[in-house]
py3Dmol code that shows the C-alpha trace and the ligand (Angstrom):
import py3Dmol

protein = """\
ATOM      1  CA  MET A   1      18.923  10.927  15.108  1.00  0.00           C
ATOM      2  CA  THR A   2      19.433  11.836  11.380  1.00  0.00           C
ATOM      3  CA  LYS A   3      16.146  13.159  10.098  1.00  0.00           C
ATOM      4  CA  VAL A   4      15.206  12.812   6.533  1.00  0.00           C
ATOM      5  CA  LEU A   5      12.338  14.938   5.186  1.00  0.00           C
ATOM      6  CA  VAL A   6      10.293  13.970   1.981  1.00  0.00           C
ATOM      7  CA  ALA A   7       8.902  17.296   0.875  1.00  0.00           C
ATOM      8  CA  THR A   8       6.939  16.945  -2.324  1.00  0.00           C
ATOM      9  CA  ASP A   9       4.253  19.288  -3.494  1.00  0.00           C
ATOM     10  CA  LYS A  10       3.084  16.692  -6.046  1.00  0.00           C
ATOM     11  CA  PRO A  11       3.065  13.434  -3.881  1.00  0.00           C
ATOM     12  CA  PHE A  12       4.826  10.201  -4.534  1.00  0.00           C
ATOM     13  CA  ALA A  13       2.641   6.903  -5.005  1.00  0.00           C
ATOM     14  CA  ALA A  14       2.027   5.741  -1.278  1.00  0.00           C
ATOM     15  CA  ILE A  15       3.923   2.575  -2.145  1.00  0.00           C
ATOM     16  CA  ALA A  16       6.973   4.783  -3.019  1.00  0.00           C
ATOM     17  CA  VAL A  17       6.787   6.663   0.246  1.00  0.00           C
ATOM     18  CA  LYS A  18       6.448   3.134   1.860  1.00  0.00           C
ATOM     19  CA  GLY A  19       9.754   1.850   0.266  1.00  0.00           C
ATOM     20  CA  ILE A  20      11.399   5.262   1.150  1.00  0.00           C
ATOM     21  CA  ARG A  21      10.318   4.820   4.755  1.00  0.00           C
ATOM     22  CA  GLU A  22      11.858   1.210   4.856  1.00  0.00           C
ATOM     23  CA  VAL A  23      15.043   2.472   3.495  1.00  0.00           C
ATOM     24  CA  VAL A  24      15.490   5.125   5.824  1.00  0.00           C
ATOM     25  CA  GLU A  25      14.248   3.440   8.864  1.00  0.00           C
ATOM     26  CA  ALA A  26      16.713   0.351   7.999  1.00  0.00           C
ATOM     27  CA  ALA A  27      19.633   2.708   8.375  1.00  0.00           C
ATOM     28  CA  GLY A  28      18.270   3.923  11.776  1.00  0.00           C
ATOM     29  CA  MET A  29      17.360   7.460  10.589  1.00  0.00           C
ATOM     30  CA  GLU A  30      13.870   9.008  10.914  1.00  0.00           C
ATOM     31  CA  LEU A  31      11.516  10.036   8.195  1.00  0.00           C
ATOM     32  CA  ALA A  32       9.185  12.999   8.010  1.00  0.00           C
ATOM     33  CA  LEU A  33       6.692  13.693   5.399  1.00  0.00           C
ATOM     34  CA  LEU A  34       5.429  17.165   3.839  1.00  0.00           C
ATOM     35  CA  GLU A  35       3.114  16.657   1.099  1.00  0.00           C
ATOM     36  CA  LYS A  36       0.946  18.694  -0.922  1.00  0.00           C
ATOM     37  CA  TYR A  37       1.880  21.596   1.127  1.00  0.00           C
ATOM     38  CA  THR A  38      -0.133  24.927   0.434  1.00  0.00           C
ATOM     39  CA  GLY A  39       2.619  27.427   1.001  1.00  0.00           C
ATOM     40  CA  LYS A  40       6.274  27.970   1.207  1.00  0.00           C
ATOM     41  CA  SER A  41       5.970  28.899   4.849  1.00  0.00           C
ATOM     42  CA  GLN A  42       5.133  25.264   5.717  1.00  0.00           C
ATOM     43  CA  LEU A  43       8.320  24.188   3.661  1.00  0.00           C
ATOM     44  CA  LEU A  44      10.571  26.668   5.628  1.00  0.00           C
ATOM     45  CA  GLU A  45       9.153  25.287   8.889  1.00  0.00           C
ATOM     46  CA  ALA A  46       9.485  21.492   7.809  1.00  0.00           C
ATOM     47  CA  VAL A  47      13.122  21.989   6.910  1.00  0.00           C
ATOM     48  CA  LYS A  48      14.441  23.786  10.044  1.00  0.00           C
ATOM     49  CA  ASP A  49      15.636  20.461  11.676  1.00  0.00           C
ATOM     50  CA  VAL A  50      16.319  18.068   8.896  1.00  0.00           C
ATOM     51  CA  ASP A  51      19.727  16.544   7.912  1.00  0.00           C
ATOM     52  CA  ALA A  52      18.502  15.455   4.383  1.00  0.00           C
ATOM     53  CA  LEU A  53      15.881  16.364   1.902  1.00  0.00           C
ATOM     54  CA  ILE A  54      14.299  14.724  -0.708  1.00  0.00           C
ATOM     55  CA  VAL A  55      12.311  16.640  -3.348  1.00  0.00           C
ATOM     56  CA  ARG A  56      10.606  16.539  -6.774  1.00  0.00           C
ATOM     57  CA  SER A  57      10.056  19.923  -8.414  1.00  0.00           C
ATOM     58  CA  ASP A  58       9.645  21.523  -5.389  1.00  0.00           C
ATOM     59  CA  VAL A  59      11.542  24.948  -5.491  1.00  0.00           C
ATOM     60  CA  ILE A  60      14.500  24.838  -3.065  1.00  0.00           C
ATOM     61  CA  ASP A  61      15.954  28.574  -3.170  1.00  0.00           C
ATOM     62  CA  ALA A  62      18.352  30.278  -1.057  1.00  0.00           C
ATOM     63  CA  GLU A  63      15.618  31.113   1.515  1.00  0.00           C
ATOM     64  CA  VAL A  64      14.849  27.410   2.028  1.00  0.00           C
ATOM     65  CA  LEU A  65      18.424  26.438   2.211  1.00  0.00           C
ATOM     66  CA  GLY A  66      19.061  28.927   4.925  1.00  0.00           C
ATOM     67  CA  ALA A  67      16.133  27.903   6.987  1.00  0.00           C
ATOM     68  CA  ALA A  68      17.595  24.386   7.106  1.00  0.00           C
ATOM     69  CA  ARG A  69      20.386  24.941   9.496  1.00  0.00           C
ATOM     70  CA  LYS A  70      21.144  21.195   9.926  1.00  0.00           C
ATOM     71  CA  LEU A  71      20.650  20.380   6.210  1.00  0.00           C
ATOM     72  CA  LYS A  72      23.470  18.395   4.522  1.00  0.00           C
ATOM     73  CA  ILE A  73      22.039  16.879   1.401  1.00  0.00           C
ATOM     74  CA  VAL A  74      19.214  17.383  -0.971  1.00  0.00           C
ATOM     75  CA  VAL A  75      18.207  14.874  -3.428  1.00  0.00           C
ATOM     76  CA  ARG A  76      15.988  15.673  -6.220  1.00  0.00           C
ATOM     77  CA  ALA A  77      14.159  12.680  -7.172  1.00  0.00           C
ATOM     78  CA  GLY A  78      14.305  13.077 -10.792  1.00  0.00           C
ATOM     79  CA  ALA A  79      16.613  14.275 -13.815  1.00  0.00           C
ATOM     80  CA  GLY A  80      16.296  18.082 -13.922  1.00  0.00           C
ATOM     81  CA  TYR A  81      17.643  20.041 -10.860  1.00  0.00           C
ATOM     82  CA  ASP A  82      17.008  23.599 -12.117  1.00  0.00           C
ATOM     83  CA  ASN A  83      14.499  23.916  -9.337  1.00  0.00           C
ATOM     84  CA  VAL A  84      17.412  23.890  -6.609  1.00  0.00           C
ATOM     85  CA  ASP A  85      19.624  26.909  -6.319  1.00  0.00           C
ATOM     86  CA  LEU A  86      22.957  25.263  -6.655  1.00  0.00           C
ATOM     87  CA  ALA A  87      25.241  28.284  -5.994  1.00  0.00           C
ATOM     88  CA  ALA A  88      23.614  28.906  -2.691  1.00  0.00           C
ATOM     89  CA  ALA A  89      23.659  25.288  -1.833  1.00  0.00           C
ATOM     90  CA  THR A  90      27.520  25.045  -2.547  1.00  0.00           C
ATOM     91  CA  ALA A  91      28.067  28.195  -0.613  1.00  0.00           C
ATOM     92  CA  ARG A  92      26.526  26.463   2.667  1.00  0.00           C
ATOM     93  CA  GLY A  93      28.287  23.339   1.976  1.00  0.00           C
ATOM     94  CA  ILE A  94      25.189  21.389   1.123  1.00  0.00           C
ATOM     95  CA  CYS A  95      25.489  18.467  -1.505  1.00  0.00           C
ATOM     96  CA  ILE A  96      22.991  18.331  -4.153  1.00  0.00           C
ATOM     97  CA  MET A  97      21.972  15.058  -6.101  1.00  0.00           C
ATOM     98  CA  ASN A  98      19.740  13.836  -8.637  1.00  0.00           C
ATOM     99  CA  THR A  99      18.763  10.433  -9.596  1.00  0.00           C
ATOM    100  CA  PRO A 100      19.453  10.167 -13.264  1.00  0.00           C
ATOM    101  CA  GLY A 101      17.167   7.541 -15.413  1.00  0.00           C
ATOM    102  CA  GLN A 102      15.050   6.581 -12.686  1.00  0.00           C
ATOM    103  CA  ASN A 103      11.945   8.144 -14.098  1.00  0.00           C
ATOM    104  CA  SER A 104      13.086   8.232 -17.635  1.00  0.00           C
ATOM    105  CA  ASN A 105      10.690   5.492 -19.173  1.00  0.00           C
ATOM    106  CA  ALA A 106       7.547   6.981 -17.478  1.00  0.00           C
ATOM    107  CA  VAL A 107       8.513  10.320 -19.347  1.00  0.00           C
ATOM    108  CA  ALA A 108       9.325   8.476 -22.603  1.00  0.00           C
ATOM    109  CA  GLU A 109       5.821   6.772 -22.468  1.00  0.00           C
ATOM    110  CA  LEU A 110       4.107   9.966 -21.973  1.00  0.00           C
ATOM    111  CA  VAL A 111       5.652  11.208 -25.151  1.00  0.00           C
ATOM    112  CA  PHE A 112       3.670   8.560 -27.206  1.00  0.00           C
ATOM    113  CA  GLY A 113       0.558   9.311 -25.171  1.00  0.00           C
ATOM    114  CA  LEU A 114       0.736  12.880 -26.327  1.00  0.00           C
ATOM    115  CA  LEU A 115       1.562  11.875 -29.733  1.00  0.00           C
ATOM    116  CA  VAL A 116      -1.112   9.444 -30.380  1.00  0.00           C
ATOM    117  CA  TYR A 117      -3.547  11.963 -28.990  1.00  0.00           C
ATOM    118  CA  GLY A 118      -2.423  14.624 -31.126  1.00  0.00           C
ATOM    119  CA  ALA A 119      -2.011  12.395 -34.340  1.00  0.00           C
ATOM    120  CA  ARG A 120      -5.810  11.329 -33.754  1.00  0.00           C
ATOM    121  CA  GLY A 121      -7.201  14.889 -33.741  1.00  0.00           C
ATOM    122  CA  PHE A 122      -7.229  14.927 -29.903  1.00  0.00           C
ATOM    123  CA  TYR A 123      -9.681  11.697 -29.954  1.00  0.00           C
ATOM    124  CA  SER A 124     -12.393  13.741 -32.143  1.00  0.00           C
ATOM    125  CA  ALA A 125     -14.308  11.838 -34.787  1.00  0.00           C
ATOM    126  CA  THR A 126     -12.037  13.417 -37.332  1.00  0.00           C
ATOM    127  CA  SER A 127      -9.769  11.349 -39.555  1.00  0.00           C
ATOM    128  CA  GLY A 128      -6.104  11.568 -37.826  1.00  0.00           C
ATOM    129  CA  THR A 129      -2.631  10.400 -39.135  1.00  0.00           C
ATOM    130  CA  GLU A 130      -0.399   7.536 -38.091  1.00  0.00           C
ATOM    131  CA  LEU A 131       2.925   7.640 -36.442  1.00  0.00           C
ATOM    132  CA  LYS A 132       4.346   4.831 -38.709  1.00  0.00           C
ATOM    133  CA  GLY A 133       7.008   6.066 -41.064  1.00  0.00           C
ATOM    134  CA  ARG A 134       7.154   9.557 -39.774  1.00  0.00           C
ATOM    135  CA  LYS A 135      10.647  11.012 -39.026  1.00  0.00           C
ATOM    136  CA  LEU A 136      10.911  11.477 -35.169  1.00  0.00           C
ATOM    137  CA  GLY A 137      13.548  14.054 -34.302  1.00  0.00           C
ATOM    138  CA  ILE A 138      14.815  13.449 -30.662  1.00  0.00           C
ATOM    139  CA  LEU A 139      16.490  16.486 -29.110  1.00  0.00           C
ATOM    140  CA  ALA A 140      19.113  15.416 -26.542  1.00  0.00           C
ATOM    141  CA  PHE A 141      19.990  11.602 -26.276  1.00  0.00           C
ATOM    142  CA  GLY A 142      20.132  11.307 -22.385  1.00  0.00           C
ATOM    143  CA  ASN A 143      18.063   8.830 -20.616  1.00  0.00           C
ATOM    144  CA  VAL A 144      14.806  10.069 -21.672  1.00  0.00           C
ATOM    145  CA  GLY A 145      15.635  10.610 -25.292  1.00  0.00           C
ATOM    146  CA  ARG A 146      17.265   6.935 -25.631  1.00  0.00           C
ATOM    147  CA  ASN A 147      13.797   5.566 -24.182  1.00  0.00           C
ATOM    148  CA  VAL A 148      11.843   7.521 -26.523  1.00  0.00           C
ATOM    149  CA  ALA A 149      14.057   6.214 -29.435  1.00  0.00           C
ATOM    150  CA  ARG A 150      13.363   2.708 -27.977  1.00  0.00           C
ATOM    151  CA  ILE A 151       9.608   3.108 -28.131  1.00  0.00           C
ATOM    152  CA  ALA A 152       9.536   5.024 -31.616  1.00  0.00           C
ATOM    153  CA  LYS A 153      11.134   2.002 -33.330  1.00  0.00           C
ATOM    154  CA  GLY A 154       8.071  -0.094 -32.098  1.00  0.00           C
ATOM    155  CA  PHE A 155       6.029   2.392 -33.866  1.00  0.00           C
ATOM    156  CA  ASP A 156       8.179   1.892 -36.958  1.00  0.00           C
ATOM    157  CA  MET A 157       9.064   5.479 -36.940  1.00  0.00           C
ATOM    158  CA  GLU A 158      12.411   6.847 -38.565  1.00  0.00           C
ATOM    159  CA  VAL A 159      14.346   7.921 -35.764  1.00  0.00           C
ATOM    160  CA  TYR A 160      16.812  10.950 -35.563  1.00  0.00           C
ATOM    161  CA  ALA A 161      18.716  12.534 -32.771  1.00  0.00           C
ATOM    162  CA  PHE A 162      20.805  15.476 -32.102  1.00  0.00           C
ATOM    163  CA  ASP A 163      22.831  16.094 -28.868  1.00  0.00           C
ATOM    164  CA  PRO A 164      25.782  18.253 -28.589  1.00  0.00           C
ATOM    165  CA  TYR A 165      27.141  16.466 -25.730  1.00  0.00           C
ATOM    166  CA  MET A 166      26.841  13.036 -27.124  1.00  0.00           C
ATOM    167  CA  PRO A 167      29.236  11.525 -29.641  1.00  0.00           C
ATOM    168  CA  ALA A 168      27.387  10.353 -32.880  1.00  0.00           C
ATOM    169  CA  LYS A 169      28.773   7.025 -32.506  1.00  0.00           C
ATOM    170  CA  VAL A 170      26.946   6.370 -29.244  1.00  0.00           C
ATOM    171  CA  ILE A 171      23.647   7.582 -30.813  1.00  0.00           C
ATOM    172  CA  GLU A 172      24.165   5.436 -33.940  1.00  0.00           C
ATOM    173  CA  ASN A 173      24.906   2.461 -31.660  1.00  0.00           C
ATOM    174  CA  ASP A 174      21.372   2.689 -30.693  1.00  0.00           C
ATOM    175  CA  GLY A 175      20.179   2.300 -34.186  1.00  0.00           C
ATOM    176  CA  VAL A 176      19.214   6.051 -34.399  1.00  0.00           C
ATOM    177  CA  LYS A 177      20.619   8.436 -37.230  1.00  0.00           C
ATOM    178  CA  ALA A 178      22.541  11.198 -35.510  1.00  0.00           C
ATOM    179  CA  LEU A 179      22.322  14.602 -37.092  1.00  0.00           C
ATOM    180  CA  GLY A 180      24.747  17.440 -36.658  1.00  0.00           C
ATOM    181  CA  SER A 181      22.678  20.430 -35.399  1.00  0.00           C
ATOM    182  CA  MET A 182      19.381  21.470 -34.076  1.00  0.00           C
ATOM    183  CA  ALA A 183      18.336  23.195 -37.469  1.00  0.00           C
ATOM    184  CA  GLU A 184      19.028  19.887 -39.238  1.00  0.00           C
ATOM    185  CA  LEU A 185      16.830  17.920 -36.860  1.00  0.00           C
ATOM    186  CA  PHE A 186      14.022  20.369 -37.001  1.00  0.00           C
ATOM    187  CA  GLY A 187      14.550  20.933 -40.754  1.00  0.00           C
ATOM    188  CA  ALA A 188      14.111  16.889 -41.513  1.00  0.00           C
ATOM    189  CA  CYS A 189      11.676  15.721 -38.790  1.00  0.00           C
ATOM    190  CA  GLN A 190       7.998  16.319 -38.980  1.00  0.00           C
ATOM    191  CA  VAL A 191       7.677  15.102 -35.059  1.00  0.00           C
ATOM    192  CA  VAL A 192      10.333  16.472 -32.890  1.00  0.00           C
ATOM    193  CA  SER A 193      10.397  15.771 -28.958  1.00  0.00           C
ATOM    194  CA  LEU A 194      12.324  17.844 -26.481  1.00  0.00           C
ATOM    195  CA  HIS A 195      14.479  16.372 -23.834  1.00  0.00           C
ATOM    196  CA  ILE A 196      17.031  19.145 -23.148  1.00  0.00           C
ATOM    197  CA  PRO A 197      17.416  20.530 -19.559  1.00  0.00           C
ATOM    198  CA  ALA A 198      16.580  24.096 -18.689  1.00  0.00           C
ATOM    199  CA  THR A 199      19.731  26.096 -18.753  1.00  0.00           C
ATOM    200  CA  ALA A 200      21.077  29.437 -19.709  1.00  0.00           C
ATOM    201  CA  GLU A 201      22.215  27.835 -22.886  1.00  0.00           C
ATOM    202  CA  THR A 202      18.892  26.141 -23.690  1.00  0.00           C
ATOM    203  CA  LYS A 203      16.171  28.769 -22.567  1.00  0.00           C
ATOM    204  CA  LYS A 204      14.207  29.993 -25.540  1.00  0.00           C
ATOM    205  CA  SER A 205      16.447  28.101 -27.795  1.00  0.00           C
ATOM    206  CA  ILE A 206      13.424  26.426 -29.684  1.00  0.00           C
ATOM    207  CA  SER A 207      13.317  29.237 -31.910  1.00  0.00           C
ATOM    208  CA  TYR A 208      10.926  30.822 -34.549  1.00  0.00           C
ATOM    209  CA  GLU A 209      13.300  29.979 -37.278  1.00  0.00           C
ATOM    210  CA  LEU A 210      13.419  26.094 -35.915  1.00  0.00           C
ATOM    211  CA  LEU A 211       9.773  25.727 -35.833  1.00  0.00           C
ATOM    212  CA  LYS A 212       9.169  27.437 -38.987  1.00  0.00           C
ATOM    213  CA  SER A 213      11.561  25.160 -40.753  1.00  0.00           C
ATOM    214  CA  MET A 214       9.773  21.881 -39.680  1.00  0.00           C
ATOM    215  CA  PRO A 215       8.109  20.002 -42.521  1.00  0.00           C
ATOM    216  CA  GLN A 216       4.482  20.186 -43.106  1.00  0.00           C
ATOM    217  CA  GLY A 217       2.277  18.574 -40.423  1.00  0.00           C
ATOM    218  CA  ALA A 218       4.731  19.478 -37.830  1.00  0.00           C
ATOM    219  CA  ILE A 219       4.194  18.308 -34.057  1.00  0.00           C
ATOM    220  CA  LEU A 220       6.425  19.420 -31.333  1.00  0.00           C
ATOM    221  CA  VAL A 221       6.241  17.489 -28.011  1.00  0.00           C
ATOM    222  CA  ASN A 222       7.593  19.264 -25.063  1.00  0.00           C
ATOM    223  CA  THR A 223       8.126  16.829 -21.818  1.00  0.00           C
ATOM    224  CA  ALA A 224      11.201  18.641 -20.917  1.00  0.00           C
ATOM    225  CA  ARG A 225      10.817  22.132 -19.675  1.00  0.00           C
ATOM    226  CA  ARG A 226       8.683  25.169 -20.343  1.00  0.00           C
ATOM    227  CA  GLU A 227      11.375  27.665 -20.392  1.00  0.00           C
ATOM    228  CA  VAL A 228      13.374  26.130 -23.395  1.00  0.00           C
ATOM    229  CA  VAL A 229      10.555  27.181 -25.833  1.00  0.00           C
ATOM    230  CA  ASP A 230      10.440  30.822 -26.977  1.00  0.00           C
ATOM    231  CA  GLU A 231       6.877  31.600 -26.338  1.00  0.00           C
ATOM    232  CA  ASP A 232       6.848  34.587 -28.793  1.00  0.00           C
ATOM    233  CA  ALA A 233       8.021  32.142 -31.354  1.00  0.00           C
ATOM    234  CA  LEU A 234       5.315  29.758 -30.566  1.00  0.00           C
ATOM    235  CA  LYS A 235       2.600  32.131 -30.779  1.00  0.00           C
ATOM    236  CA  ARG A 236       3.668  33.632 -34.253  1.00  0.00           C
ATOM    237  CA  ILE A 237       3.973  29.773 -35.543  1.00  0.00           C
ATOM    238  CA  PHE A 238       0.467  28.858 -34.430  1.00  0.00           C
ATOM    239  CA  GLU A 239      -0.764  31.806 -36.194  1.00  0.00           C
ATOM    240  CA  GLU A 240       1.067  31.402 -39.296  1.00  0.00           C
ATOM    241  CA  ARG A 241       0.889  27.472 -39.776  1.00  0.00           C
ATOM    242  CA  PRO A 242      -2.256  26.093 -39.627  1.00  0.00           C
ATOM    243  CA  ASP A 243      -0.656  22.538 -39.748  1.00  0.00           C
ATOM    244  CA  PHE A 244       1.538  22.963 -36.635  1.00  0.00           C
ATOM    245  CA  LYS A 245       0.693  21.372 -33.290  1.00  0.00           C
ATOM    246  CA  TYR A 246       2.148  21.549 -29.776  1.00  0.00           C
ATOM    247  CA  LEU A 247       1.843  18.824 -27.198  1.00  0.00           C
ATOM    248  CA  SER A 248       3.238  19.590 -23.871  1.00  0.00           C
ATOM    249  CA  ASP A 249       3.742  18.286 -20.386  1.00  0.00           C
ATOM    250  CA  ILE A 250       4.281  21.588 -19.194  1.00  0.00           C
ATOM    251  CA  GLN A 251       1.751  24.478 -19.439  1.00  0.00           C
ATOM    252  CA  PRO A 252       3.491  27.547 -21.164  1.00  0.00           C
ATOM    253  CA  THR A 253       2.558  30.862 -19.532  1.00  0.00           C
ATOM    254  CA  ILE A 254       0.381  31.391 -22.505  1.00  0.00           C
ATOM    255  CA  ASN A 255      -1.696  28.257 -21.936  1.00  0.00           C
ATOM    256  CA  ALA A 256      -5.192  29.873 -21.715  1.00  0.00           C
ATOM    257  CA  GLU A 257      -4.602  31.953 -24.892  1.00  0.00           C
ATOM    258  CA  LEU A 258      -3.256  28.846 -26.921  1.00  0.00           C
ATOM    259  CA  ALA A 259      -5.883  26.562 -25.578  1.00  0.00           C
ATOM    260  CA  ALA A 260      -8.623  29.254 -26.473  1.00  0.00           C
ATOM    261  CA  GLY A 261      -7.161  30.137 -29.924  1.00  0.00           C
ATOM    262  CA  TYR A 262      -6.128  26.850 -31.299  1.00  0.00           C
ATOM    263  CA  PRO A 263      -8.541  23.997 -30.148  1.00  0.00           C
ATOM    264  CA  GLY A 264      -7.236  20.693 -31.962  1.00  0.00           C
ATOM    265  CA  ARG A 265      -3.675  22.012 -32.492  1.00  0.00           C
ATOM    266  CA  TYR A 266      -2.653  22.594 -28.803  1.00  0.00           C
ATOM    267  CA  PHE A 267      -2.855  20.548 -25.800  1.00  0.00           C
ATOM    268  CA  ALA A 268      -1.091  20.695 -22.360  1.00  0.00           C
ATOM    269  CA  THR A 269      -1.379  18.445 -19.260  1.00  0.00           C
ATOM    270  CA  PRO A 270      -3.098  20.265 -16.284  1.00  0.00           C
ATOM    271  CA  VAL A 271       0.054  19.379 -14.072  1.00  0.00           C
ATOM    272  CA  LYS A 272       3.409  18.081 -15.157  1.00  0.00           C
ATOM    273  CA  LEU A 273       2.824  14.190 -15.034  1.00  0.00           C
ATOM    274  CA  GLY A 274       5.431  12.529 -17.213  1.00  0.00           C
ATOM    275  CA  ALA A 275       7.200  11.121 -14.119  1.00  0.00           C
ATOM    276  CA  GLN A 276       3.912  10.509 -12.136  1.00  0.00           C
ATOM    277  CA  THR A 277       3.696   6.637 -12.185  1.00  0.00           C
ATOM    278  CA  ALA A 278       4.227   4.144  -9.612  1.00  0.00           C
ATOM    279  CA  GLU A 279       7.163   2.769 -10.862  1.00  0.00           C
ATOM    280  CA  ALA A 280       8.983   6.113 -11.601  1.00  0.00           C
ATOM    281  CA  ASN A 281       8.023   7.232  -7.886  1.00  0.00           C
ATOM    282  CA  ILE A 282       9.371   3.922  -6.702  1.00  0.00           C
ATOM    283  CA  ASN A 283      12.631   4.079  -8.639  1.00  0.00           C
ATOM    284  CA  ALA A 284      13.443   7.556  -7.935  1.00  0.00           C
ATOM    285  CA  GLY A 285      11.941   7.903  -4.432  1.00  0.00           C
ATOM    286  CA  ILE A 286      14.125   4.804  -3.349  1.00  0.00           C
ATOM    287  CA  ALA A 287      17.133   5.710  -5.223  1.00  0.00           C
ATOM    288  CA  SER A 288      17.009   9.009  -3.285  1.00  0.00           C
ATOM    289  CA  ALA A 289      16.640   7.458  -0.018  1.00  0.00           C
ATOM    290  CA  ARG A 290      19.696   5.046  -0.678  1.00  0.00           C
ATOM    291  CA  GLN A 291      21.758   8.026  -1.961  1.00  0.00           C
ATOM    292  CA  ILE A 292      21.173   9.952   1.230  1.00  0.00           C
ATOM    293  CA  VAL A 293      21.934   6.919   3.326  1.00  0.00           C
ATOM    294  CA  ASP A 294      25.278   6.230   1.443  1.00  0.00           C
ATOM    295  CA  PHE A 295      26.131   9.977   1.657  1.00  0.00           C
ATOM    296  CA  ILE A 296      25.480  10.205   5.289  1.00  0.00           C
ATOM    297  CA  ARG A 297      27.195   6.825   6.244  1.00  0.00           C
ATOM    298  CA  ASN A 298      30.052   6.514   3.618  1.00  0.00           C
ATOM    299  CA  GLY A 299      30.409  10.113   2.010  1.00  0.00           C
ATOM    300  CA  ASN A 300      29.327   8.636  -1.326  1.00  0.00           C
ATOM    301  CA  ILE A 301      29.010  11.651  -3.649  1.00  0.00           C
ATOM    302  CA  GLN A 302      28.433   9.736  -6.971  1.00  0.00           C
ATOM    303  CA  PHE A 303      25.325  11.720  -8.054  1.00  0.00           C
ATOM    304  CA  LYS A 304      26.477  15.187  -6.762  1.00  0.00           C
ATOM    305  CA  VAL A 305      25.556  17.952  -9.059  1.00  0.00           C
ATOM    306  CA  ASN A 306      27.121  20.963  -7.453  1.00  0.00           C
TER     307      ASN A 306
END
"""
ligand_1 = """\
11
3PG
C 12.380 15.348 -13.868
O 13.218 16.242 -14.238
O 12.820 14.388 -13.452
C 11.068 15.294 -14.475
O 10.769 16.736 -14.982
C 10.098 15.076 -13.380
O 9.637 15.882 -12.441
P 8.600 15.578 -11.151
O 9.431 14.890 -10.292
O 8.280 17.034 -10.793
O 7.476 14.944 -11.807
"""
view = py3Dmol.view(width=600, height=400)
view.addModel(protein, "pdb")
view.setStyle({"model": 0}, {"cartoon": {"style": "trace"}})
view.addModel(ligand_1, "xyz")
view.setStyle({"model": 1}, {"stick": {}})
view.zoomTo()
view.show()
């Protein structure tokens, strides 16, 4: 019998697991569950006899793939797949997929949770600022970026975006002003929200020069990936610009230093929770299960990324 393992260090909501189980069992397959595992050894043991794997940000490296002798497919229930060793998977003939768009509204809503919190002085008694009328720059206009733009319009923000892989026309069709470069976006927008994946090209791409160019009262929001921000640049900007705030859903490696040094200007969630809603879990989890069934039964590789 085909065995599907859900291996999630950060578990899905129970209702999403129930939905995944229904899809898998209705297809005559078996579902196994490994949640909140405490070490890699548990993951290595659990993958031994499985045909398919559903994960979130769990690290699926060459060792895990090597331990999974029967593995044919891994679906990353979410957008970014930088946690999976694609080259090692390809070398072993294992198909890797993601579930684009399924958790993007949840992440976009958290952007505004962070923004209101930051603009209101972290809910202290001090007088804060409003988002209305502020220029918001969205870096990368994918599924999350588009949702951020939609919500920003409700706040009456002026919305700008830059995406090197998206024609300006597509951005403008969403009623958003398309800018020509990252430099233009950071130079024009007081609030910038990051929605780029972590790739060789984007790592440390949020540089000192970009941060320095932001208008007075700058707020950088990161619900994307830790690696895209140059942490040395971040430290320097915090020292040089008392007006600068950084709000993040991913703790930088210098989290303790920033938290201690810049209270009221720096905030990061304790764990990455942008996609941690029942709705996003259901959407991404069930899409993963369906993609696995369709791949095993029909060879459908629509969401293959390797
Ligand atoms: C994603 O890439 O989909 C998001 O970063 C969510 O990651 P998570 O599933 O670990 O919450």
